[in-house]
C-alpha positions as CSV (number, residue, x, y, z in Angstrom):
1,X,0.0,-0.6,0.2
2,X,1.3,3.1,-1.3
3,X,0.9,6.2,0.9
4,X,1.0,9.7,-0.7
5,X,4.3,11.5,0.1
6,X,2.7,14.5,1.8
7,X,5.1,17.4,1.2
8,X,6.8,19.3,4.3
9,X,5.2,22.2,6.0
10,X,7.3,25.3,5.2
11,X,7.5,28.0,8.4
12,X,9.0,31.5,8.3
13,X,12.0,28.9,9.1
14,X,12.5,26.8,6.3
15,X,15.0,28.9,4.9
16,X,17.4,31.5,5.1
17,X,15.5,33.8,2.6
18,X,11.7,32.8,4.8
19,X,13.4,34.0,7.8
20,X,14.2,37.1,5.9
21,X,10.9,37.3,4.6
22,X,9.4,37.1,8.3
23,X,12.1,39.6,10.1
24,X,11.0,42.3,7.0
25,X,7.8,41.7,8.3
26,X,8.3,41.9,11.7
27,X,10.4,45.2,11.5
28,X,7.0,47.0,8.9
29,X,4.4,45.5,12.2
30,X,7.0,47.2,14.7
31,X,7.0,50.7,12.7
32,X,3.3,50.5,13.0
33,X,3.3,49.6,16.8
34,X,5.9,52.3,17.4
35,X,3.6,55.3,15.5
36,X,0.6,53.9,17.4
37,X,2.9,54.8,20.9
38,X,4.6,57.5,19.6
39,X,0.6,58.8,19.3
40,X,-0.5,57.6,22.5
41,X,2.6,59.5,24.4
42,X,1.8,63.1,22.9
43,X,-1.7,62.2,23.7
44,X,-0.3,61.3,27.4
45,X,1.8,64.5,27.9
46,X,-1.4,66.5,28.2
47,X,-2.4,66.2,31.4
48,X,-2.8,62.5,32.4
49,X,-0.6,60.1,34.8
50,X,2.6,60.6,35.1
51,X,2.9,57.0,35.9
52,X,0.9,55.8,32.5
53,X,3.4,58.2,30.7
54,X,6.7,56.7,31.7
55,X,5.2,53.4,30.7
56,X,5.0,54.2,27.6
57,X,8.5,55.6,27.2
58,X,9.5,52.9,28.8
59,X,7.4,50.6,26.1
60,X,8.8,53.3,23.1
61,X,12.5,52.2,24.4
62,X,11.7,48.9,24.2
63,X,10.2,49.0,20.9
64,X,13.4,51.1,19.3
65,X,15.7,48.1,21.2
66,X,13.8,45.9,19.4
67,X,14.3,47.4,15.8
68,X,17.9,47.4,16.3
69,X,18.2,43.5,17.2
70,X,15.7,43.1,14.5
71,X,17.8,45.4,12.0
72,X,20.5,43.4,12.9
73,X,19.1,39.9,12.6
74,X,18.5,40.8,8.7
75,X,22.2,42.0,8.4
76,X,22.9,38.6,9.3
77,X,20.7,36.8,7.6
78,X,21.9,38.0,4.7
79,X,25.3,37.6,5.0
80,X,24.0,33.8,5.6
81,X,23.0,34.1,2.5
82,X,25.8,35.3,0.9
83,X,28.3,32.7,2.5
84,X,26.2,30.3,1.5
85,X,26.0,31.2,-1.9
86,X,29.7,31.5,-2.1
87,X,30.2,27.8,-0.8
88,X,28.0,26.5,-3.1
89,X,29.5,28.6,-6.2
90,X,33.3,27.3,-4.7
91,X,31.6,23.7,-4.3
92,X,30.4,23.8,-8.0
93,X,33.6,25.3,-9.6
94,X,35.1,21.9,-7.6
95,X,33.1,19.6,-9.0
96,X,33.4,20.7,-12.7
97,X,37.1,20.9,-12.4
98,X,37.2,17.4,-11.0
99,X,34.8,16.2,-13.9
100,X,36.9,17.7,-16.4
101,X,40.2,15.8,-14.9
102,X,38.3,12.6,-14.6
103,X,37.7,13.5,-18.9
104,X,41.4,14.5,-19.5
């Protein structure tokens, strides 16, 4: 009895490219959240609770830090993608050399 092969489930981390796309989407969502918090800070500055204003500023700081980490992660993923391409190119060059040496 043959069981039909099911395609592997894709996740954001199946490849470096998918992870890069996922990081870009996270950064976009983060930028939107930062804008919303900025608006909240502006409205909270109008005499509301000082504690709320401090909390919103802490959220701004944490979102800024998260954005920096995500941008760094994006650059690291880009480096990994480039290194993989370089290694695969070298590997294919070696294969070509080996096949041309054996043909000679």
